C-alpha positions in Angstrom: 14.0 20.8 21.6 14.8 22.6 18.4 16.3 21.0 15.3 19.8 22.5 15.9 19.9 21.0 19.4 18.7 17.6 18.0 21.4 17.5 15.4 24.0 18.4 18.0 22.7 15.6 20.2 23.0 13.1 17.4 26.6 14.2 16.6 27.5 13.9 20.3 26.0 10.4 20.5 27.8 9.3 17.4 31.0 10.7 18.9 30.6 8.1 21.8 31.5 5.2 19.5 35.2 6.0 18.8 35.6 7.0 22.5 34.3 3.6 23.5 36.5 1.9 21.0 39.5 3.3 22.7 38.3 1.6 25.9 38.3 -1.7 24.2 34.5 -2.0 24.1 34.2 -1.5 20.3 36.3 -2.5 17.4 37.5 0.7 15.8 37.6 0.5 12.0 36.4 -3.0 12.1 33.0 -1.6 13.3 32.7 0.6 10.2 32.8 -2.4 8.1 30.5 -4.2 10.4 27.9 -1.4 10.3 27.9 -1.5 6.5 27.1 -5.2 6.7 24.3 -4.5 9.2 26.3 -5.2 12.4 26.2 -2.7 15.2 29.5 -1.8 17.0 30.0 -3.0 20.5 27.9 -5.9 21.8 27.7 -7.8 18.5 24.1 -6.8 17.9 22.8 -6.3 14.4 21.2 -3.2 12.9 17.9 -3.8 11.1 17.7 -3.6 7.4 16.6 0.0 7.1 15.6 -0.2 3.4 12.5 -2.3 4.2 9.8 -1.4 6.7 8.8 -5.1 7.0 12.4 -6.0 8.1 12.2 -3.3 10.7 9.0 -4.6 12.1 10.4 -8.2 12.2 13.5 -7.0 14.1 13.7 -7.5 17.9 15.0 -4.2 19.1 14.7 -5.1 22.8 16.8 -8.3 22.4 19.5 -6.9 20.0 20.0 -3.6 21.9 19.3 -4.9 25.4 16.3 -2.6 25.9 13.2 -3.0 27.9 10.2 -4.4 26.0 8.5 -0.9 26.1 11.6 0.9 24.8 12.1 -1.7 22.1 8.5 -1.3 20.9 8.8 2.5 20.8 12.0 2.3 18.9 10.6 -0.2 16.4 7.5 1.9 15.6 9.4 5.2 15.3 12.1 3.7 13.1 9.4 2.2 10.8 7.7 5.6 10.7 11.0 7.3 9.8 11.7 4.9 6.9 8.1 5.0 5.6 8.0 8.8 5.8 11.1 9.0 3.6 9.4 6.6 1.1 6.2 8.7 1.2 8.2 11.9 0.6 10.0 10.3 -2.4 6.7 9.2 -3.9 5.2 12.8 -3.7 8.4 14.3 -5.0 8.4 11.9 -8.0 4.8 12.8 -8.9 5.6 16.5 -8.8 8.8 16.1 -10.8 6.8 14.3 -13.5 3.7 16.7 -13.4 5.4 20.0 -12.9 8.4 19.0 -14.9 6.2 18.2 -17.9 4.5 21.6 -17.7 7.8 23.4 -17.4 9.3 21.5 -20.3 6.3 22.0 -22.6 6.3 25.7 -21.9 10.0 26.1 -22.5 11.2 26.4 -19.0 13.7 23.5 -18.9 13.5 19.8 -18.3 16.1 18.8 -15.7 15.2 19.5 -12.1 16.8 18.3 -8.9 13.4 17.7 -7.1 9.7 18.3 -7.3 9.8 21.7 -5.7 12.3 23.0 -8.2 10.2 21.6 -11.1 7.0 23.2 -9.6 8.7 26.6 -9.1 9.7 26.5 -12.8 6.2 25.4 -13.9 4.6 28.2 -11.8 6.7 30.8 -13.5 6.2 29.3 -16.9 2.4 29.2 -16.4 2.3 32.9 -15.3 4.6 34.0 -18.2 2.4 32.2 -20.7 -0.8 33.7 -19.2 0.7 37.1 -19.6 1.0 36.5 -23.3 -2.7 35.8 -23.5 -3.6 39.4 -22.7 -5.5 41.2 -20.0 -8.9 40.5 -21.6 -8.4 36.8 -21.8 -10.7 34.7 -19.6 -9.6 31.2 -18.6 -11.8 28.5 -17.2 -10.7 25.2 -15.7 -13.2 22.3 -15.4 -11.8 19.9 -12.9 -12.9 16.4 -11.8 -10.8 16.2 -8.7 -8.7 13.2 -7.7 -9.8 11.2 -4.7 -7.2 9.6 -2.5 -8.4 7.1 0.0 -6.8 5.1 2.8 -7.8 1.5 3.4 -9.6 1.3 6.7 -8.9 -2.4 7.1 -5.2 -1.9 6.5 -5.0 0.7 9.2 -6.8 -1.5 11.7 -4.4 -4.4 10.8 -1.4 -2.1 11.3 -2.6 -0.8 14.6 -3.3 -4.3 15.9 0.2 -5.5 15.0 2.0 -2.4 16.3 0.3 -1.8 19.7 0.0 -4.8 21.9 -3.1 -3.5 23.8 -5.0 -3.4 20.5 -4.5 -7.1 19.5 -7.4 -9.5 19.3 -9.6 -7.4 17.0 -9.7 -4.3 19.3 -8.2 -2.0 16.7 -11.5 -0.3 15.6 -10.8 2.4 13.1 -13.3 5.2 12.1 -13.3 7.7 9.4 -14.0 11.4 9.5 -17.8 11.8 9.1 -18.9 12.0 5.5 -15.5 11.0 4.1 -16.1 7.2 3.8 -16.2 5.6 0.4 -16.8 2.2 -1.0 -19.4 0.0 -2.6 -22.9 0.7 -1.3 -25.7 -1.8 -1.9 -28.3 0.6 -0.5 -28.8 4.3 -0.9 -25.8 6.7 -1.2 -25.8 10.2 0.3 -23.0 12.3 -1.1 -21.4 11.6 -4.5 -21.3 8.6 -6.8 -18.4 7.8 -9.1 -19.6 5.7 -12.0 -17.5 3.6 -14.3 -20.1 3.7 -17.0 -22.4 6.6 -17.9 -25.6 6.7 -15.8 -28.4 9.1 -15.0 -27.2 11.8 -12.5 -29.7 13.6 -10.3 -27.3 16.3 -9.2 -24.1 17.9 -10.4 -22.1 16.0 -13.0 -18.3 16.3 -13.2 -17.1 14.4 -16.3 -18.8 13.6 -19.6 -22.5 14.2 -20.5 -24.2 12.8 -23.5 -27.1 15.4 -23.5 -27.6 19.0 -22.9 -26.0 20.6 -19.8 -26.1 23.8 -17.8 -22.7 24.6 -16.3 -19.0 24.7 -17.1 -17.8 23.2 -20.4 -14.2 22.7 -21.3 -15.0 21.9 -24.9 -17.2 23.8 -27.4 -20.6 25.0 -26.3 -23.4 24.6 -28.7 -26.4 26.6 -27.4 -26.0 29.6 -25.1 -22.9 30.9 -23.3 -23.8 33.2 -20.4 -27.1 33.8 -22.1 -25.7 34.6 -25.5 -26.0 32.3 -28.6 -23.0 30.1 -29.0 -22.6 27.9 -32.1 -19.7 25.5 -31.2 -17.5 28.2 -29.7 -15.4 28.0 -26.5 -17.3 29.2 -23.4 -15.4 30.3 -20.3 -18.7 30.9 -18.5 -22.0 29.0 -18.2 -22.9 26.8 -21.1 -26.5 25.9 -21.7 -26.8 23.3 -24.5 -24.4 20.6 -25.7 -20.8 20.5 -24.6 -18.8 19.0 -27.4 -15.3 17.5 -27.0 -14.8 18.3 -23.4 -15.7 17.7 -19.7 -18.6 19.3 -17.9 -19.4 20.5 -14.4 -23.0 21.2 -13.8 -26.5 19.8 -14.5 -26.5 16.9 -17.0 -29.9 16.2 -18.7 -28.7 12.8 -19.9 -26.1 10.3 -18.7 -23.1 11.4 -16.7 -19.7 9.6 -16.9 -17.5 10.5 -13.9 -18.7 11.9 -10.6 -22.3 12.7 -9.7 -22.8 14.8 -6.6 -26.3 13.7 -5.6 -29.1 16.1 -4.7 -30.6 13.5 -2.4 -30.0 9.9 -1.2 -30.1 7.6 -4.2 -28.9 4.2 -5.5 -25.2 4.4 -6.7 -24.0 1.9 -9.3 -20.4 2.7 -8.6 -18.3 4.0 -5.7 -20.3 5.9 -3.1 -18.5 8.7 -1.2 -20.3 10.1 1.9 -22.9 8.0 3.6 -24.4 4.6 2.8 -27.7 3.5 4.4 -26.2 0.1 4.8 -22.6 -1.0 5.7 -19.9 0.0 3.2 -18.1 -2.8 1.3 -14.4 -2.4 0.8 -14.4 0.8 2.9 -11.8 3.5 2.4 -11.4 6.9 4.0 -10.9 10.0 1.9 -10.5 12.2 5.0 -8.9 11.9 8.5 -8.6 8.3 9.8 -9.7 8.2 13.4 -7.6 5.6 15.1 -8.3 4.0 18.5 -6.3 4.9 21.6 -2.8 3.9 20.7 0.8 5.0 21.2 1.9 8.1 19.3 4.8 6.1 17.8 2.4 3.4 16.4 -0.1 6.0 15.2 2.7 7.8 13.3 3.9 4.5 11.8 0.4 3.4 10.7 -0.6 6.8 9.4 2.5 7.0 7.3 2.3 3.4 6.1 -1.3 3.6 5.1 -1.0 7.1 3.6 1.9 5.9 1.4 -0.4 3.1 0.0 -3.4 5.3 -0.6 -5.2 4.7 -3.9 -6.0 7.8 -5.9 -8.4 8.2 -8.7 -6.9 10.3 -11.5 -8.0 13.9 -11.8 -9.5 15.1 -15.1 -8.8 18.6 -16.3 -10.3 20.7 -19.1 -9.1 24.2 -19.9 -11.0 26.7 -22.1 -10.5 30.4 -22.8 -12.0 33.4 -24.6 -10.5 36.6 -25.7 -6.9 35.4 -25.9 -4.4 37.5 -27.8 -2.1 34.6 -28.6 -3.9 31.4 -29.8 -0.7 29.3 -30.1 0.4 30.2 -26.5 -3.0 29.2 -25.2 -3.1 25.9 -27.1 0.3 25.0 -25.6 -0.9 25.9 -22.2 -4.2 23.9 -22.6 -2.4 20.8 -23.9 0.2 20.6 -21.1 -2.2 21.4 -18.3 -4.7 18.8 -19.4 -1.9 16.3 -19.6 0.3 17.1 -16.6 -1.9 19.0 -14.1 -3.6 15.8 -12.8 -0.4 14.6 -11.1 -0.1 18.0 -9.4 -3.7 17.9 -8.3 -3.1 14.4 -6.9 -0.7 16.1 -4.4 -2.5 19.4 -3.9 -6.0 18.1 -3.5 -5.9 14.3 -3.3 -3.2 14.1 -0.6 -3.0 17.8 0.5 -3.8 18.3 4.2 -3.5 14.7 5.0 0.1 14.5 3.8 1.0 17.6 5.7 -0.5 16.2 8.9 1.0 12.8 8.6 4.5 14.4 8.0 4.2 16.7 11.0 3.1 13.9 13.3 5.8 11.5 12.1 8.4 14.2 12.5 7.3 14.9 16.0 7.6 11.2 16.9 11.1 10.9 15.4 12.4 14.0 17.1 11.0 12.8 20.4 12.8 9.5 20.0 16.0 11.2 19.1 15.8 13.4 22.2 15.2 10.4 24.5 17.8 8.0 23.0 19.8 7.9 26.2 16.9 7.0 28.4 15.7 4.4 25.9 19.2 2.9 25.9 19.3 2.8 29.7 16.0 1.0 29.9 17.5 -2.4 29.8 20.0 -1.8 32.6 23.8 -1.8 32.2 26.2 -0.5 29.5 23.8 2.3 28.7 26.4 4.6 27.1 27.6 1.8 24.9 24.1 1.0 23.8 23.3 4.7 23.1 26.3 4.7 20.7 25.0 1.6 19.0 21.5 3.0 18.6 22.8 6.3 17.1 25.3 4.5 14.8 22.5 2.4 13.5 19.6 4.9 13.4 20.9 8.4 13.5 21.1 9.0 9.7 17.6 7.4 9.2 16.0 9.7 11.7 17.7 12.8 10.3 16.6 11.7 6.8 13.0 11.5 8.1 13.1 15.0 9.4 14.3 16.2 6.0 11.5 14.2 4.4 8.9 15.9 6.5 10.2 19.2 5.3 10.1 18.1 1.7 6.5 16.9 2.0 5.3 20.3 3.5 7.2 22.3 0.8 5.9 20.1 -2.0 2.2 20.2 -0.8 2.5 24.0 -0.6 4.1 24.5 -4.1 1.6 22.1 -5.7 -1.3 24.2 -4.3 0.3 27.3 -5.9 0.7 25.7 -9.3 -2.9 24.4 -9.1 -4.2 27.9 -8.2 -2.3 29.5 -11.0 -3.4 27.0 -13.6 -7.0 27.5 -12.7 -7.0 31.2 -12.1 -7.5 34.1 -14.5 -5.2 34.9 -17.4 -3.9 38.1 -15.8 -3.8 37.0 -12.1 -3.1 33.4 -11.3 -5.7 33.2 -8.7 -5.5 32.7 -4.9 -4.0 29.7 -3.4 -6.6 27.0 -3.2 -8.6 27.9 -6.3 -8.3 24.4 -7.6 -9.5 22.9 -4.4 -12.5 25.3 -4.4 -13.4 24.3 -7.9 -13.2 20.7 -6.9 -15.5 21.1 -4.0 -18.3 23.0 -5.7 
């Protein structure tokens, strides 16, 4: 069923309420006041508090709307998913309004934007306009320590067990996409190690280095830049020597502060991402959470709930350039990107594909529930038309809001990737979409 048909169905269902009122089953204008107070028109049932997912989960849909137990469980899970999706979308939008809005403001492109996408559209234009001032011979380099957003495995298992009756009693075993698990590892770590204090790194260091390096340097390179002597100058290529006043990405011959992508399995005095030769402690998943067999409605609810509560390590950004025609314009660009781009990268890289998948799945569940409202209403037997009107009066706007939220998430993830690519691309081009993600994954 397409969106136009769905909206039409909702309008038709809402239209049943006044018709029923004329038959004496509902209370006309009195029901409008009742709905505002949380009371559904008709049978005297109450609508759940749609501002709080926990209130929805505590609400007995089957009893209040005279539904079958199965229909009540389906409606509860899809309603919770709808409300949580709206909250998730608002969270992403707020991050982009702050991050992209800060870039746009600092580069003179305004400061008052209706939403995250508008802010990012303005930031994207401002970045490209500023890069044009730097001249065709300018070479930009972005050193990025990417954000890592992780979902709590235990929280997902707990949600699944509470939502789907057949998973109760500890049966909600949740797995993580191979190689995407993170947590404390008391044995050997295979992958990358995020350290809170500087430590020896046998691999690629992203962050700070207290000794000589070979790789990207967002500060001043003291040694050689692309094989040529460099005495404390900016290096947009490969620095061999000391990186002063900036972040590095490459080999560190001393102690690394940040992320170390290990060459081989080793002890990690921090957070291990990848594989641990023992069981992870406080496990989180930075990739796709693989849930047990459960209803689509419960999966959408738990995916959205856990995704909205993901913890994200902040990105770190260092920008350097050579051959710029306008030093002041570059300095403005450097300062605002290093300050504001991390929030954009949180969405583009940290949440990225996961946010889009969660939004699409939740939207599909909500649309499916909307299209089967009549059959759900009739599941309890008797007065089906009246109950359909009740359900629509209570939940119609919430479901339509969730569909709009899914569209907002998809648009915001897309525009955040464009801003990230432009910020990390060449001075003249702006780069291909996904440049920032490629940098982060090297």
